[in-house]
N, C-alpha and C positions, 0 to 999 in steps of 0.2 A: 660485543659486536653482534648484531643480528644477522641471520642468514640473508644473503642476496637471493632473490627468487624471481623466476618468470613462469608464467602459465603457458604450457605447451598445448593443452587441450582441456576443454570442459564441455560436457554435454549432459543434459538432464532430460530424461524421458520418463514416462509413467513407470516403466519396469526396471530402469537402470540409470545410475548416475556415474559418470566417468570423469576423473580429474587426474591430470598428469602435469607435473611441475619439474623444472630444473632449478637447482639451487647450488650455491657455494656455502658450505657449512662453516661453522666457527673454526674448524680444524683445517680450513682451506681445501677441503675435498669437494669434488664435483659430484653431485647426487641427482639422479633422476628418480622420482618416486611417483607412484600413482595408486589410486584406489578406485575400484569398481564396486558399486554397492547397489542393492535393490533386490527385488523379487527374482529377476532373471539370474542374477549372480547366485542367489540361494538355490535356485533350481539346478544350475550348472555345477556349482562348487560345493553345495551342501551347507554353506554359511552365507549370511547376509552381505558380508563384504570380503573383498580380496585385495590385499595390499601387496605391492611389489616395489622393489628397490634395486637400484644399480648405483654403485659407488666407485668412483675413480679417486684413488688416493692422491695426495698432493704431488708427489714426484711423477706419477703417471699423467696427471693433469698438465704439468709443465711440459712433458713430452708431447702431449696432444697440442698444446699451444704452439710449441716450436714447429711441429709438423704443419700446422695451419699457416704459421708465418712463412715457412719455406714455400708455400703456395701463394704467397703475396696476399694473404688474408690478414687484415690489420686487427690483431688481437692485442690491445694495449694493457688490458687488465681483466679481472674476473667478470666484471659487468659486461665488457665487450664479448667475452666468451659466451656468456649466457644469451646475449642478444644474437650472436651468430647461431647458436643452437636453436633458438626460437625461430629465426628466419629460415632455417634449413630443415628443422625437425618438428614442426607443429602438426597437429592433426591426431586422429585416433591411433595412427601407427607410430607416433613419435617415439615411444619407448622401444619397440622392437626395431625400428629403423635406426635409431641411434646406437643401440646395442650391436647391430650388424655393422655399422660404420666403425665402431671401436674395434670390433673383431678384425675387420679388414685392414685396419691401420695398426694392428698388433699392439693396441693400448690395453693394458691390464685393468680389469675391473672385477668387483665382487657383485654377485647378484643374490638377492634373497626375496622371499615372499612370505606372506602370512595370510592364512585362511581362517 
């Protein structure tokens, strides 16, 4: 099975390229991942690219889906969840905004980054 994936944000300028995605992994985890790359990132972070990841394991993803369903949001499958995330958390702040949402809903997640 291939990952289900939606693009939350992409921007490419002369000094920076930003890409943020939401996906369901082969392990049924929800993952948001992004990469910022370019000269601006190198000046700010000391390396040409900066990768960041947020992972919600399968059981926490199910808790999230149930909380959304309790609000009458129709999440029938993983694809619907990704589409809901895209509709509500697109844009340059997608990663940080979704992280704040998970925190407010007390949904456990792991975060990692790579410089």
